[in-house]
N, C-alpha and C positions, 0 to 999 in steps of 0.2 A: 071114675067116681071121686068126687072131692072128699078129702078127709075132714073130720071135725076140727074146728079151731082148737089150738093149744093155748092154754092159759100161761102167760108169762108173769111171774111175780117179781117185783123189784122192791128192794128194801130201801127205807129212808133212815139214814144214820145221822143223828144230830149230836154235835160235839162242841163244847166250849172249853176254853182254858188256854194254857201255854201251848206252844207247838209240840212239846214233848207229851203233854197230857192228852192232846188231841190224837197224837200218834198212838198212845196207849189205848185210848177209847176206840179208835178205829180197828186196832188189832183185836181187841176183845170182841167187837161186833163181827169181825171177819172170822174169828176162830169158832164162832157159834154157828156159822153157815155150813152148808154141805161142801162148798168149794174150799172153805177154810179148813175144815176137818180133813179133806183130802190132801190139802197142801201140807198139813202138819204130819200126815202119815207117810208122805213120800220121802225118799232119800234126797236131801238137798245137795246140789253140786255147785262148785265154784268154777267159773270160766277161767281159762288160762290167762286171759288178758287183765284180770282184775288186780288193780293196785289201789288199796283202800286210801292211801295218802293222796293219790292223784284224784280219786273220786271226791274226797273231802275238800280238796282245794277248789275243785270245779264248783261244787255245791256252795261253798262259802263265798265264792266270787259271784255266782249268778242266782242262787236260791238258798240263802243261809237258813231261813226258817224251815225249809223242807229237810235240811240235814238233821235238825233237831227232831222233826216229826218222824223221820225214818228211825232215829234212835229210840223213840217211843214205840214204834212198831216192832223193832227188834226185841225190846224188853217185854212187850205185851205177848209176843209169839214165842218168847224164850228161844230165840235164834241169835246167831252172831251178827254183828254189824255188817260183816262181809256178805252174809247170806241175805240180810235185809236190803242192802244196796243192790245186790244182784237181781232180786226178784221184785223190788219195789222202787228201784232207783231209775236212773236215766238210760244206761246202756243196755240193761237186760230186758227192757220193756218190749213185749210183743205188740207192735203197733196195729191199730185198727186199719183195715184196708177196704172198707166199704165205700159206698157213694153217699154223699150228703147234700141236702138242698137248703137254702136259706133265702129269706126275703127281709128287706129292711125298708120301711117307709111309714110316714105318718106317725112316728113315735112308737111303732110296733116292730118287734123283731121276732121272726118265726123261723123254726128250723126242724128238719127231720134228721135223725141220726140213723144211718143205715149200715148194718153189719150182719154177720151170720150169728144166729142165736147162741151157738155153743161157745163162742169167744166173747160173749157179752158178760160184763161183770154183774149186771142186774142190780145196780146200786146208785142211789142219789145221795150225795153228802151235803149236809148243811153244817158249815164250820164257822166258828167265831174264835179266832186265835189272836191273842194279845200281840200287838205290833203289826198285824195284817188286817186287811179289810175282810169282813165277813162275806161269805158267798154260799150259793147253792148251785149245784151242778152235777151232771152225770159223771160218775167216778170211773177211773180206769186204773187198775192195780193200786188202789188205795190213795196214792199220792197224786196221780194225774187227773185231769178233767177233760172230758170230751166237749163240754159246752157249759154255759151257766150264766149267772148274773150276780153281781156283788152289791154291797150295801149302798153304793153310790149310783146304782142303776146301770152300770156298764154291763152289756151283754156281749157274749162272744161264742163262736163255735168254730170247730176245725173242719177242713174239707181236704182229704187226701188228693194230691195230684200225682205224686210219684214217690215210692218208698226207696228206690235204689237208683243210682248209687248213694250210699250213706256217707255223710261227712262228719267230722268232729263237731259237736254242738249239742244243743238241747233238743230232746224229742218234742213233738208237737203238744202232747198232753201236759207236759211240764211247762211249756210256754203258755198254754191256756191258763194253767194254774197260777203262774207268775203274774199274768195280766190281772186275773181276778183278785189276787192277793195285794197288788201294789198299784193298780191304775184306777183312777176315778173317771177319766174321760177317754174318748176315742183318740184324741191327740196324744195323750200319755201312753196309750197302748201302742200306737203307731211308733212312737219314739222307742219304747222298749223292744218292739219287734225289729226295729231297724238296727239296734246296737247289740242284739244278742245273736250268737252264732246258731244257725239252724242245721239240724242233722239231716233233715229230709225236706221234700218239696210239698208244701201245703198252702192252701188258702185259709185265711182267717176272716170271718165275717164279724162286723162290729157295729154296735149302736149304743149311744150313751143317753143319759137322761135329758140332755139338751136337744136330742133328735139328730145328732151328727152321726152319719153312717159312713162306713168305709169297708173296703175289702183289701186286705193286705196279702199280696201274692209273694211268697217267700221261699227261697231255697238257699243252698250254700253259697254265700257271697253275693246274693242278689235279692233285692227287695223292691217291689213296685206297689204303689197304692192307687186304688180306684175310689173316687168319691162321687157324691151326687145326692140329689134330693131323695131319690129312691134307688135301691140296688138289689140285685139278685146274684146268687153265687152257687156254683155247683163244684165239679171236680176237675176243672181245667183252668189254665192261666189264660187271661184275655189280653193282658198288656203286650204290646208288640215286642218288647225286649225279652219276655219270658216264654212266648208261645212255642218257641223251638224245643222247649223242655217237656212239652206235653207228651203223655203216653197216648194210647188209643182213647179217644174222647167222644165217640159217637153217642153213647147213652147220656153222657154229661151234657153234650150240646143239645140233645133232644129235650132234656128237662128244663132248659133255660127259658125258652119263650113263655110258657105258662107262668113261670115264676116272675118274669119281668112284667107280664100282664097284671098279675095280682099286685105287685109292688107299685105299678103306675096308678092303680085304682085307690090306693090308700085304704086298704081294708081295715076293719076294726080287729081287735085281738081275737074275738070269737070267730069272725069270718076267716081270719088267717088260719086259725087252728083247724077249722072245718076244711078249708081248702087243702091244707097240707096233710091232715090226718085221715081224710076220707080214703078208704081202701081202694077205690077206683080212680083216685086222683093221679094225674100224670107225674106228680112229684113223689108218689108213694112207691117205694121199692117192694117188689114181690116177685123176684125172679132169681134163678140160680140158687146159691146158698145165702145171698143177702136179702134182708128184709128191713123195712122200717121198724125199728125196735122202740124208739121213743120220739115223741114230738114235744118241743117246748115252744111256747110263745110268751115273750116278755113285753111288758109295758114299763120300760125303765123309769119314766117319769113318776109312775105310781109305785114302783118297786113291787110289781105284781108279776107272777110267773105261773103260767098254765102248763101242766105236765100230763101227757097221755102216753100210755104204754100200748104198743101194737097199733092196730087200726080201729077207726070208728069209735074212739074213746069218748067223744062228745055225745054219742047216742044215749048213753046213760050217765047221769050226772055223777054217780059214784065212781065212774071209771076215769074221770078227769079231775086232777087235783088242782085247786086254785089256791096259790100260796101268796099270802100277804107278807112279803119278806121284811117289810119295815117293822111289823109286829114281832116277827121272829128275832130280829136284831135287838129289839127292845126287851127280849127275854121270854117271849111267849112261844113255847115249843109247839110243833105240830101235834095234833092229837092222834096221829096214826104213824105206824112204823112200816107200812107196806102199801104199795099201789100195784094194781094188776091190770092186765089187758089181754087181748086175744091176738094170736098169730094165726093167720089163715094159711096153713101148709098146703091146702088143696090148690089154691091159686098158684103157688110156687110150682107145684108139680104139673099143673095144667100148662104153664108157660114153658116148662122144660119139654113137655110132650110136643107142643107146637113147634118148638125150636128144632126138634129132630126131623120134622117133616120137610 
């Protein structure tokens, strides 16, 4: 018997100011949540490898504003800089390991973020930091981003290919954040991703306000770029030079044809959202521990972003958030601090039952 759907609530945190001030604001918002309160109750530990001077040099070389933001987080949570770097910096991040799908065509970027609910931060951040581009995106451990769009209309999402072995470099969520903070076009994002060291193997799907799409396939010491009028992306490398690095990719390959079909048809933003977010869609995750936790669809040319939590968010208008990001950048805050959706746990268990047969 199928379980009743579970409501997933996702907070919307809106911050403006210097990098330090935004860090403080994010810390205050985090401290008020259940996860934040649990974090502040636990005994914090420092890893043996942590060298705060080494961490500072790396951040100042590759992401200087994020170092100031982490300083604000440390002050806001009343923890040491060492602990803030450990839990909200680069090396200590527990990376998302789910599967993700994206389509880019006709000036529309659509993406599902798939992960297991317990490891989901349940938070979208809208930040306007002096010296960086304003952006909106799915948050991971406060400083990182899973996906999003910035004030110039550049949209990006990450897609795990292989988490190990890990190499010295930046984690994928910090790379997405760096792209949103400092790149206005797909070409600029490709340049940044080419010259920045990658800790793990990920795909990055991109679309800018000019309609230029790309998929950057990246790992330690290797970056390949796919371009075209329309593109689709899942969780495996397609370029000949990087295919040998793929892990088991059967489900990733199975999801690709329907995504390519939608991309070739140049669907509207609403049609793309429906195709990705429909709970019976071939691109919708509902198996094992992983599920589609959020769907975003961007129209970069209009600075518009649709956000849905869980599945079938478009069935009721109040379950899909339609963000005019241009207005937000001009100073108009969103009137809500939360968006919610439904996770169908019954479908997940049904799949697991079938898998045992």
